[in-house]
Legacy VTK file of the C-alpha trace (Angstrom):
# vtk DataFile Version 3.0
C-alpha trace
ASCII
DATASET POLYDATA
POINTS 72 float
7.821 -17.901 2.608
9.844 -14.831 1.631
9.204 -12.030 4.173
10.250 -9.489 1.546
8.193 -10.987 -1.277
5.730 -8.704 -3.004
3.617 -11.322 -4.776
0.087 -10.059 -5.336
1.084 -6.430 -4.742
1.228 -3.506 -7.170
3.749 -0.678 -7.020
3.698 2.710 -8.727
7.108 4.221 -9.403
7.545 7.818 -10.578
10.573 8.848 -12.599
10.651 5.275 -13.818
11.857 5.673 -17.396
15.561 5.615 -16.471
18.159 5.768 -13.725
17.206 5.294 -10.088
13.456 5.102 -10.779
13.903 2.314 -13.319
16.239 0.452 -10.955
13.701 0.688 -8.138
10.956 -0.549 -10.465
13.138 -3.495 -11.514
13.846 -4.414 -7.883
10.157 -4.308 -7.016
9.280 -6.428 -10.054
12.003 -8.952 -9.234
10.498 -9.175 -5.730
7.139 -10.111 -7.257
5.199 -6.858 -7.600
3.312 -5.791 -10.709
4.513 -2.333 -11.715
2.948 0.937 -12.834
5.610 3.143 -14.414
5.045 6.906 -14.380
7.454 9.256 -16.112
7.542 12.542 -17.960
9.413 11.277 -21.032
6.964 9.261 -23.123
9.800 8.381 -25.522
11.608 6.430 -22.794
8.778 4.978 -20.765
7.694 2.368 -23.316
11.241 0.947 -23.710
11.435 0.813 -19.898
8.139 -1.098 -19.822
9.397 -3.549 -22.434
12.555 -4.137 -20.388
10.601 -4.825 -17.199
8.243 -7.240 -18.954
11.259 -9.586 -19.013
10.758 -10.047 -15.251
7.502 -11.867 -15.977
5.420 -9.302 -14.079
2.570 -7.155 -15.386
3.852 -3.684 -16.249
1.850 -0.604 -17.208
3.368 2.664 -18.449
1.793 6.103 -18.081
3.524 9.265 -19.292
2.582 11.997 -16.839
4.016 15.284 -15.589
3.750 15.216 -11.783
4.361 18.977 -11.671
1.075 19.646 -13.456
-1.080 18.128 -10.740
-3.294 20.326 -8.607
-2.411 20.962 -4.994
-4.479 18.906 -2.606
LINES 1 73
72 0 1 2 3 4 5 6 7 8 9 10 11 12 13 14 15 16 17 18 19 20 21 22 23 24 25 26 27 28 29 30 31 32 33 34 35 36 37 38 39 40 41 42 43 44 45 46 47 48 49 50 51 52 53 54 55 56 57 58 59 60 61 62 63 64 65 66 67 68 69 70 71
């Protein structure tokens, strides 16, 4: 049993269309997690999703501007 395995888990990663966010999402997927990608740039998020599908995990993509959320 892998103590760092994420099988059966889901992870949401913001800023996931490129750079560090995409790398984190890839690492989580390679560890077994299904991934929800959230990013501002809807032109880049779908290609990121397609790339992560190669890991064999479920991947959802949601363009969203985190700065437009209401304060809690």
